[in-house]
N, C-alpha and C positions, 0 to 999 in steps of 0.2 A: 592775884585777883582773878576770879572767874565767876561765871554765872551759869546756872543750869535750870532747866524747867522740867516739870513733870505734871502729868494730869492724873486725876483720880481715876479709878477703874470705870466709874459711871460717867466720867467726863464733865462733871459739874464743878470741879475745883481745879484751878491751875495754880501750881506752886512754883514760885521763882525763888531760887536759893542763891544767895550772894556770898562768896567766900573772899576773905581778905578785905581789900579797900573798895568801898562803894563811892566812886568818884567819877569825874568827867570821862575817864577812859572807858566807862561802861555805857555811855549814852546810846550808841547804836545797838549794842547787843540787848540792852534793857528794853529799848523801844521794840525791837523785833520779838522779844519774848512774849509780849502781849498783843502784838499787832494782828495776829490771825487767830483770834479766839474761836473755838468751836461754838456753834449756835446754842448749845445747851450749857455752856459755862455760866455758872451763877456766882461763883466766888473766886477771888484772886487772893492768894496768900503770898506775902513777901517774907521769906524766912531769913532772918539775920543771925542765926545761930553761929555761923562761922565768920561773921563780919566784924572786923576789929577797928574800922575807921569809916567815917561818913562825913562828907563835906556839904557845902551849900548846893553844889550841883546835884547831889543825890536827892536833896529835898526838892529841888526843881523837877527832877525826873519823876518823883512820886506824885507831885502835883499835876504834871503833864499827863501821867497815866490816869489819874482820877478824872481829869478833864476829858481825855480821849475816850475812856470807857463809859463815862457818863451814866446813863441808865441801862447800859448793856449788861452790867453785872449788879447783883443785889448788894454785895459787900466786898470791901477790900480790907484784909487783915494784915497787920505787920506783927510778926511773931518772933519769939525767942531773942528779944533785944538784950544785949549786954547793958549793964546799968548806965554806962557813959552814953550809949546810943539812945537809950530811953530818955535820958535827961535832955539830950539835944532835941528829940522829937517833942517832948513836953514843953520846953522853952519856946519852940517854934509853933506851939499850939496845934501840932498835928494830931493830938489826942482828940481834938474837936472834929477833925475831918476823916480820921481813920480809926478802925478798931485796933488798939495796940495791947498786946499782952506778952 
């Protein structure tokens, strides 16, 4: 399991990519990934392309991020979900709080 971040060339989009398990072991690194956003960051993308497991602590981390960023960013997207992860997000009604594709 690992986490990496990258910013778009214009600095408006921060992408956080999670590989392997998205669980309690990533709490600190996930929080640090979005803690110091640049002033012109408008969008945060959580890329789950290489994520094969997600538990309730991951859902909590996503909610904390949304609460922390509040009005700082205009949107938070969760992208590239595998079918089982998308189902977890839909059952948890995260499709009402985040843009999921």
